[in-house]
N, C-alpha and C positions, 0 to 999 in steps of 0.2 A: 538431554536435549534442552534447548533454551525455552523458557516460558514467555509467552507474548500476551500483552494486554493492550487492547486498542481503546481509544477514546476520540471524541470529536464528531461522531455521526450526528445526524439530525435532519431537520427540514429546512430547505433553502429555496428561494425563488429562482426561476430561470435567469441566467445572467449573473447570479451571485457567486460567492466564493465560500469555501469551507476548507479547514485544515484538519486532517486526521493525524493522530499521534499513536505510536506503538512503543511501549516500554518493554524491554527485554530483561529477563532475570534468569539466574540459574547456571549460566555458562558465560564464557568470555565473549562479550558482544562483538568485540573487534574481530573475532575469528569467523564471523558470519557475513555473507552477502544477504541483503534483505530485499524484499519485494512486496508489492501490493497486487492483489488480484481482486476481482469483483464478480459477483454472481447476481444477475437480475432474475426476477421470478420467472420460472419456466424455461430458463436458459442455462447453458453450461457455464462453469466458472471460466473467466477469461483473464489473461494477463493485463496488467495496467502499467507497471513500472518496476524497475529493479536498480539496485545500487551496490557497488562493490564495498568491501570491508573498509577501505580508506576513503570512500566517497569520490574517487577520481573517475570512476566509470559508471555511467548511468545508461539505461536503455528504456524506451517507452513504446507502448502500443501506438500505432499510427493514429488511432482515433483520439488520443489525448495529447499528442505532441504539440507543444506550444501553449498548452493550457494548464497542464498538470506538471508539478515539479516534485521529485522525490529528493530528500536530503536526510542526513543523519548527523547526530551529535553523539560521538562515541563516549564522551565524558558523562553524558546523561543516559547512555545506553538506550537511545531513542531514535526511531526513524519517523519521518514525517511525509505526508503527502498533501501538498498544497494544490487545491483544485480551484481553478478560476474559470469564468465564463461557462458555468455549468448549464446543462440542458437536461430535459426530462429523461433522455436516453441514459444518463449517468445514474439513474435511480437503481440501487442495488445494495447488497451487503458487501462491504469491503473488508478483505482479509489481509492481514499482515502475515508474512511468511519468512522463514530463515533457512539458509542452507550453508553448509561449510564449503560448498563449491563456489565457483564464480557466478556472477549475476546472470540469470537466464530467464527466458519466458516459459520454460518447461516446468509445469507445476509438480511433476513427479519427483523432481530433484529436491524440493523443499521438504524438510523434515519436521518443522514446527510451524504451527498455524495458530493465529489468534481466533477470537470468537466471532468476528465479523459483524461490526455494528452497521446499522441501517443508515443509508443516505437516501433521502427522498428529495427530488427536485420537482417543484411544482411549476406548471406552465402559467 
């Protein structure tokens, strides 16, 4: 399995922006579709965005469309999540995930997970 290490979490004011990064190691990064999920306190983990191995296909949760952007740099073995116009509802732990299958919102398909840094949006 690929190992995933995220960075970029922290505290931001409502309306602000934040970019998360996830660096992969251990396996061929280009073989994996990547995704971001999040889990707010007391709630179930939910899908945020996913991207295919080559970056040509992306999919987003309706709640983040137009505000969040997922991208990847295969040369750096890194996937990013750019988050704009943040609101307090976005407060959660954000998890990077990898699957050898195509990009999907189904969490059970993902085999590797990062540690889930905290993102806090203050009002």
